[in-house]
C-alpha positions in Angstrom: -0.1 -0.1 0.1 1.2 3.6 -0.9 0.5 6.6 1.2 -2.9 7.9 0.6 -2.2 11.3 -0.4 -5.6 12.9 -1.4 -4.5 16.7 -1.1 -1.7 19.0 -1.0 -1.6 22.4 0.6 1.5 24.9 0.7 1.9 24.1 4.8 2.1 20.0 3.7 4.1 20.6 1.1 6.8 22.7 3.0 6.3 20.3 6.1 7.2 17.6 3.9 10.2 19.1 2.6 11.4 20.0 6.3 11.0 16.5 7.7 9.1 13.3 6.1 8.3 11.8 9.5 6.7 15.4 10.9 4.6 15.2 7.5 3.9 11.4 8.2 2.8 11.9 11.8 0.8 15.2 11.2 -1.1 14.8 8.0 -1.2 11.1 7.5 -1.8 9.8 11.2 -3.3 13.1 12.5 -1.1 13.9 15.6 -0.5 17.6 15.2 -0.9 18.9 19.0 -1.8 22.3 20.0 -0.9 25.3 18.4 1.8 27.4 19.2 2.0 31.1 20.7 3.9 32.8 17.7 1.4 31.1 15.3 -1.5 32.0 17.1 0.0 35.6 17.5 0.2 35.7 13.5 -3.6 34.4 13.4 -4.6 37.5 15.5 -3.0 39.8 13.2 -4.5 37.9 10.0 -7.9 38.1 11.2 -7.8 41.9 11.7 -6.6 42.1 8.2 -9.4 40.1 7.1 -12.1 41.7 9.0 -10.9 44.9 7.5 -10.8 43.5 4.1 -14.5 42.4 4.4 -15.6 45.7 5.3 -13.8 47.5 2.3 -15.6 44.5 0.3 -18.8 45.5 1.7 -18.5 49.3 1.0 -17.9 48.0 -2.4 -21.1 46.2 -2.7 -22.7 49.6 -1.2 -22.9 48.0 2.4 -22.1 49.9 5.3 -20.7 47.5 7.3 -20.0 43.5 7.5 -20.8 41.1 10.2 -18.2 38.6 11.2 -19.9 35.3 12.3 -16.8 33.9 14.1 -16.1 36.6 16.4 -19.5 38.1 16.4 -18.4 41.6 15.3 -19.7 44.3 13.1 -17.0 46.0 11.4 -17.0 49.4 8.9 -14.5 51.3 7.2 -14.8 54.0 10.0 -14.4 51.4 13.0 -11.3 52.2 15.1 -8.5 50.0 14.7 -7.6 49.5 18.4 -11.4 48.5 19.3 -11.5 46.1 16.5 -7.8 44.7 17.6 -8.8 44.1 20.9 -12.1 42.4 20.3 -10.4 40.2 18.1 -7.6 39.5 20.7 -10.0 38.6 23.4 -11.7 36.3 21.2 -8.4 34.5 20.3 -7.0 34.2 23.6 -10.0 32.7 25.2 -10.0 29.7 22.7 -6.6 29.4 22.8 -6.3 29.4 26.1 -3.3 26.8 26.3 -0.9 30.0 26.2 -0.1 31.8 29.2 -0.9 35.4 27.5 0.5 38.4 29.0 0.3 42.1 28.7 3.5 42.1 26.2 1.8 39.8 24.1 -1.0 42.3 23.7 1.2 45.0 22.8 3.3 43.0 20.5 0.3 42.0 18.3 -1.0 45.5 18.2 2.3 46.7 17.0 2.2 44.2 14.1 -1.4 45.3 13.4 -0.3 48.6 12.8 2.7 48.1 11.3 0.8 46.0 8.5 -2.0 48.7 8.0 0.7 51.7 8.1 3.4 50.2 5.9 4.4 53.0 3.0 1.0 55.1 3.8 -1.2 52.3 3.7 -0.2 50.6 0.7 -1.5 47.3 2.0 -4.1 48.5 4.2 -7.3 46.6 3.0 -9.2 49.7 3.4 -6.9 51.2 0.3 -7.7 48.2 -2.0 -9.9 46.9 -4.6 -11.1 43.6 -2.9 -11.5 40.8 -4.9 -11.8 38.3 -2.0 -10.8 38.1 1.5 -9.8 34.5 2.9 -10.5 32.9 -0.6 -10.9 29.5 -0.1 -9.9 26.8 -3.0 -10.3 23.2 -3.3 -10.0 21.6 -6.7 -8.6 18.5 -8.3 -5.8 18.4 -11.0 -7.0 17.8 -14.1 -4.2 15.8 -15.1 -3.7 11.8 -15.8 -0.7 11.5 -13.3 -2.9 13.0 -10.7 -5.3 10.0 -10.3 -4.8 7.5 -7.3 -6.5 4.6 -6.2 -6.4 3.7 -2.4 -8.0 1.3 0.1 -9.1 3.2 3.1 -11.1 1.6 5.8 -11.9 -1.3 3.9 -13.4 0.9 1.1 -11.7 1.8 -2.5 -11.2 5.1 -2.8 -10.6 7.0 -6.6 -10.1 10.6 -7.7 -7.3 13.2 -8.6 -5.1 14.7 -6.1 -6.4 18.0 -4.7 -5.1 21.2 -4.1 -6.4 23.2 -1.2 -5.8 26.4 0.6 -6.8 29.7 1.6 -5.4 33.2 0.5 -5.0 35.8 2.6 -6.2 38.7 0.1 -6.9 39.1 -3.5 -7.0 42.5 -5.0 -7.6 44.1 -8.5 -5.2 46.4 -9.9 -6.9 46.6 -13.3 -9.3 44.5 -15.6 -6.2 42.2 -16.5 -4.3 42.2 -13.2 -5.2 40.4 -9.7 -2.7 40.7 -6.7 -2.5 38.0 -3.9 -1.5 39.6 -0.8 -0.2 36.9 2.0 0.7 38.4 5.5 3.6 36.5 7.4 4.5 37.7 11.0 7.1 35.1 11.4 10.7 35.1 10.1 11.6 35.3 6.6 13.2 31.9 6.4 12.9 28.6 4.7 12.4 26.3 7.7 13.7 23.1 5.7 17.0 24.7 4.7 17.5 27.6 7.3 18.1 29.9 4.4 16.5 33.3 4.1 13.9 34.0 1.4 14.5 36.8 -1.0 13.1 37.6 -4.7 15.3 34.9 -6.0 14.7 32.2 -3.8 10.6 33.1 -3.5 10.6 32.2 -7.2 10.8 28.5 -6.1 8.5 28.9 -3.0 5.6 26.6 -3.4 3.1 28.8 -1.5 3.5 31.5 -4.0 3.6 29.3 -6.8 0.3 27.2 -5.7 -1.6 30.9 -5.2 -0.6 31.8 -8.7 -1.8 28.6 -10.3 -4.8 28.6 -7.8 -5.8 32.1 -9.1 -5.5 31.3 -12.7 -7.8 28.5 -12.1 -10.5 30.5 -10.0 -10.4 33.3 -12.5 -9.3 31.9 -16.0 -10.1 35.5 -17.5 -7.5 37.4 -15.8 -4.3 37.0 -17.6 -1.5 38.3 -14.7 -1.4 37.0 -11.0 0.9 39.2 -9.0 2.0 37.4 -5.5 3.1 39.6 -2.7 4.3 38.0 0.4 4.3 40.8 3.1 6.6 39.9 5.9 5.5 42.4 8.3 8.3 42.1 11.0 11.2 41.1 8.7 11.4 43.3 5.6 7.9 44.1 4.3 6.5 43.0 1.1 8.3 40.8 -1.6 6.3 40.8 -5.0 6.9 37.6 -7.5 5.5 38.1 -11.1 4.5 34.9 -12.4 3.4 34.3 -15.9 1.3 31.8 -17.0 4.1 29.6 -18.6 5.4 29.2 -14.9 2.3 26.9 -14.1 3.9 24.0 -16.2 6.9 24.2 -13.3 4.6 24.3 -10.6 2.8 21.4 -11.7 6.3 19.7 -12.0 6.9 20.5 -8.4 3.4 19.0 -7.5 3.9 16.0 -9.4 7.4 15.2 -8.0 6.1 15.6 -4.4 3.0 13.3 -5.1 5.0 10.4 -6.6 7.9 10.8 -3.7 5.1 10.6 -0.9 3.3 7.7 -2.5 6.3 5.8 -3.1 7.6 6.4 0.6 8.2 3.1 2.4 10.2 4.5 5.4 9.8 8.3 6.1 13.2 10.0 6.7 13.9 12.4 9.7 14.9 15.9 9.4 18.0 16.2 7.0 18.6 12.5 8.4 19.4 13.7 11.9 18.5 12.2 15.2 15.6 14.1 16.8 17.5 15.2 20.1 20.1 16.5 17.6 18.0 19.3 16.2 16.3 22.1 18.1 13.3 22.0 15.7 12.3 18.6 17.0 12.2 19.4 20.4 10.3 23.0 20.0 7.7 22.7 17.4 7.3 19.3 16.1 4.2 17.3 18.1 5.7 13.8 17.0 9.4 15.2 18.9 7.8 16.3 21.8 5.2 14.0 23.0 4.8 10.2 23.1 1.4 7.9 22.4 0.6 7.9 26.5 -3.0 8.5 27.0 -4.1 8.2 23.2 -5.6 5.2 21.3 -2.2 4.0 20.4 -0.2 1.7 22.9 2.8 3.4 23.8 6.3 1.3 23.4 8.4 1.4 26.2 12.3 1.7 25.2 14.6 -1.2 26.2 17.2 -0.1 24.1 20.3 1.7 25.3 21.5 5.0 24.0 18.6 5.8 21.9 16.3 8.9 21.5 14.2 8.2 24.5 15.4 7.3 27.9 16.0 3.5 28.9 12.4 2.3 30.4 10.4 5.4 29.4 7.9 5.6 26.5 9.2 6.3 23.2 8.3 9.5 21.5 6.0 9.5 18.7 8.8 9.9 16.3 11.0 7.6 17.8 8.1 5.0 17.8 6.9 5.7 14.4 10.7 5.1 13.2 10.9 1.9 15.6 7.4 0.4 14.0 8.2 1.6 10.2 11.5 -0.4 10.5 9.7 -3.7 11.3 6.2 -3.4 9.7 4.5 -2.2 6.5 3.5 1.2 6.1 -0.2 0.5 6.0 -0.2 -1.1 8.8 1.0 2.0 10.9 -1.7 4.0 8.9 -4.2 1.4 10.4 -3.3 1.2 13.7 -1.3 4.5 14.8 -4.0 7.0 13.3 -5.4 9.5 15.7 -9.2 8.2 16.5 -11.4 9.6 14.2 -9.1 11.4 11.9 -8.9 10.9 8.2 -6.0 11.6 6.0 -8.2 13.7 3.4 -9.0 16.1 6.5 -8.4 19.5 6.1 -7.9 22.3 8.6 -8.1 25.9 7.5 -5.3 28.0 8.7 -6.1 29.8 12.4 -9.1 27.6 12.9 -10.5 27.1 16.4 -11.9 23.9 16.1 
């Protein structure tokens, strides 16, 4: 049996680039763990941008305001930024209550919001833009023969084409033939798989931007030019990459290569073939490297070997246990017996979701 890959999104692609075992644990087996604070701070900032984008879109449709069902807030172009921000901050800190939120976090997120809105006299303030869509969701099958798959999942045969899924922060109209994708980032300007800093050269290979470019041509086939801007609020500001339609073929090559590689994997490799305890990423933001299968639907294995990642006589970490099992068992047995209860590999959770 091959790994049942039914969809790709930018985060799953990037996760696989960094560590195949992390991808296998999170996207195939479902062991994601709680969100981290830095990501949740980013969600707060994104939500404020989303609200003002929807307020502007409502205004373009001759409506005075927009009601956001998630946060239960009414927003207009005249709404006070700080009041909207405080409402959003309170909503998310209540839902993300596994963090120890402090006053400094409130001030930091607020500063990021104003940096995003005020950059270059409001160049990317949604209230100043011609909005096409906000938090634009896409989910479509690749119409190519190579994208077909057939798996047996839970005793049933599943057949379809690989799907591409995601959510684009903002899509704006520059003219009748040009749209611009805008994606905000509050974190580091790094390729987490390689550690290299992203720039105008390396961003041409960035899968997220290429995926968004392709998705927009799929959603808006009448639009000739799709510009992609990734705005690193705290690390250099906006970087705009202009792809052409001819670049889609290279994007499809990236997707096809990744699809085949994941499907044909029998033993997921670890981050750059390093042992988890030798890499800070494994112990800082990888659920499989930080936790065990204790108190889950999977029986934890006690380490009986000396000199391993997990201490002798203690439960193995999820990562170490998966590595141990996959060295001795077929990958389909791991999927059958080690998946999180109720999880499906075809499940998609939108970024920033509080579910």
